[in-house]
N, C-alpha and C positions, 0 to 999 in steps of 0.2 A: 443872607439866604443859605439855608442848609444844603450843603453839597452830598448828595448821597448817589451811590452807584446804582447801576440797572438791577444788580442782584439784591440789594437792599431793598428797593422799590418793589421787586418782585416778592420779596420776603413779606413786606408789608401787606401787598394784595393778597398774598396767601393765607396770612393769620386772620384777615379780615373774612375771607371766605370760610375759614376753618370755624371761626366763630359762628357765621351765618349757619354752617351746617348742623352745628351743635345746638342752637336755639330750641327751646321749647315751643311747642306749637301755640299759637295765640288762640284767644276764644274765637275768633273768626274762622281760624284755621280748623278748629275742633268742629265748629258747627258745620263748616262747609263739608268736612269729612264725615261727619255723622249723616248729613243728608244724602251724600253720594252713596254711603253704604246702604242706606235704607232703599235708595233707588235701586241699587244693584240687587237688594233681596228680593225685588218684585220680578227680576228677570229670570226665567225657567233655568235650571241647572243645566240643561242640554244646550242652552244657547250659550252660557258661560264656558261650557266644555268645548264647544265648537269654536268659539273665540279664541280660548287658550290654545287650542291646537293648532289653529291658523297661524296665529303669531309666533308660536314657538317654532314651526316649521319654517316660516319666512325669515326669522332671525337666525335660526341654525343654518339656512342655505347659504346666508352671507357670512356668517361668523365662522362656520365650520365646514364650508363647502369648498368651492374651487380655490386653489392655490394662487390664482391670478390676484385675488384681492389682497395677498399678503405683500406689503411693500417691504423694500430692504431697509433696516436701520441706517440713519444718516452717520456720517464720520463724526467723531467728537468735535465740539465746538463749545463755544462759551454760551451761557444762558441767553445771552441777548442774541446772539446770532441765530440760535436755534428758534427763539420765539419770533423773531423778525419773520423767519420762514413759516412758522406755524401761523401767524397772524395773516400772512398773505394766501395761505391755504385755506383759512377759515373764510376769508373774503370772497375767494372764488367758490367756495360751496355755499355761503349766503347768497350770492347772486344767482347761482344755478337753482338753489331751491326757491328763491322768490319767483324766477322765471317759470318754474315747472308748477308751482302753486297758482300763478297767474293763469297758465294755459289751462290746467285742469279746472280752475274755478269757472273760468268762461265757458267751460263745456256743460255746465250744468250739473245734474244730480249724478248721472252715470261717470261722467269724467272726473267728478269729484270723488267718487268711490275709488277710482284708479289712482288717486294722488296718494293715498295711503301706503300701498306697497312701494311707489316711486320714491316718495319723500322719506321713508323709512330705510331704503338701501342708501340713498344719498348720506343720511346721518351717519349711519355706521361705517360707510366707506370714509368719510371725513376723519372718524375715529382711528381707522387704520393708519391713514396718512399721518396723522398726529403722533400717534405712537411711534411710528418710524422716525419721524423727525426728532423725537426725544431720546432716540436710540434704543428703543425696545423692540425686539423680534417677535412679531405676533404668530409665527410658526408654532410657539410654545402655547398650547392649550390654555394654560393658565393665564396668559397675557390676553387671550381673546375674552376669558371671563372677565378679566379686569375692564376690558371695553365695555361689556355688558353691565358691570357695576356703575361705571361712569354714565351710561345711558339710563340706568335706573335711578341714579341720584338726581339726574337732572330733571326727569319727569315723573316725580313722586310727590306724595303730600308730606308736609314737614315731620310728620310723626314716623312716615317710613324713611325719610331721608336721614334721619338721625341713626338709624338702624344700619342702612347701607353705608354710610360714612364709616360707622365703627368697623364694619368689615374690610373696609379698604385701608386702615390705618396700620401701619407696621405690616406692610404687605408682604414682606419677605419671610415673615412668620407666619401669617395668616394662610399663605398659599399653600404651605405644606399640610394644611387640613382640608384643602378643598376636595370635594368628591370627585372621583375619577370618572363617573358618569355624568354628563350634562343633563340628563333627564332627571336628575335629582335637584336641580336648581328650581326654585319656587315660581314657576312659570305663571300660575294662577295669580298670585300677588302681583307679579311683573305687568301681565297684560291689565289687570284691573286699574291698578295705579295709572298706567300709562293713557289708558282710555279716559279715566276720570280727570286727568291733567289736560289733555288735548282737545276733549270733545266739545266743549263750549267754544273754545278758540276756533275750532275747525268747522263748527256747524254751520256758521253763516257762509262758508265757502260753497255750500250746496245750493245757496239761494241765487236765482239768475240775476244778472245785471250787477249786483255788488259782490258776487263769488270771485271774480278775478282779482280785484284790488285787495280784498280780504285775504285771499289765498296768497297773494305775493307778499303782503306785510307779515302774516303770521308765520309763515315758511320762513322768512328772513330773521324775525325775532327769535324763533325757536332754535334755529340753526346757530345763530350768534350765542344763545345761552349755553347750548351744549358744548361749543368751542371754548367758551370761557371757563366752564366746568371742568372740560378735559385738560386745559392748560394748568389750572390748579391742582388737579389730581396727580398730573406728572410732576408738577414742582414738588408735590409732597413726596413723590418717590425719590426725586433728586436729592432732596434734603435727607431722607432716610439712608440713600446711597452713599452719603456724605460727599457728593458731586460738588457740592457748592462750600466755600468757605464762609458759612453764615452761621448766626446762633440758631439753637434749636427751635423749630416752630412750634406753635400751639398744639399741644397734644389733646387727644379726646379725653373728656372728663368721664 
């Protein structure tokens, strides 16, 4: 049996994830995206603008608001030690998200609507904690924008995912060209991709009786996926920072 270190195993997982991020969209992906775009075209522009503004303000309040949300970076440690703590933290947030989804799902339509900001805050707070465990200080505006890219990468169509991934590679160079004003971020695409991604999954949460179990399961799975994407996004940074004595990972094509 092949003996491999934790770092080598993490590298293999990272390379598989990088290939996944760069895959061309399948025919089903393209048809699904085209259908969603067509449905969105029927929604009045005023509604799109209102939703974009609401989501933008909610995320800005968490990402760029109170300093209480900013955790201190952890002390230097091996990748295995870091990720043991990260996985424990993800498990805590998965459980909390599932409980929140179950409670709001059991409350019917109005409580189901309340799930949106609560679940959004939980996911973003988890990203803050993960960044700190990997040793990145989110006091820096650019580090908070990286969290936003991780979020966008997780909850986007494959077409959009490839674009976002390219913005995250070679981050030390990329971040030098970031806009100084967060308002220049493409909030319209962000909210539309996010809504398209979670709408079908979350819709059943609004239905009485089945809303509670659906809300719990969906929140659990979405939180777990965000945690996995965040781990690989920061593994990619660690490799770029030469923090690991490993071969170069797969680069964006």
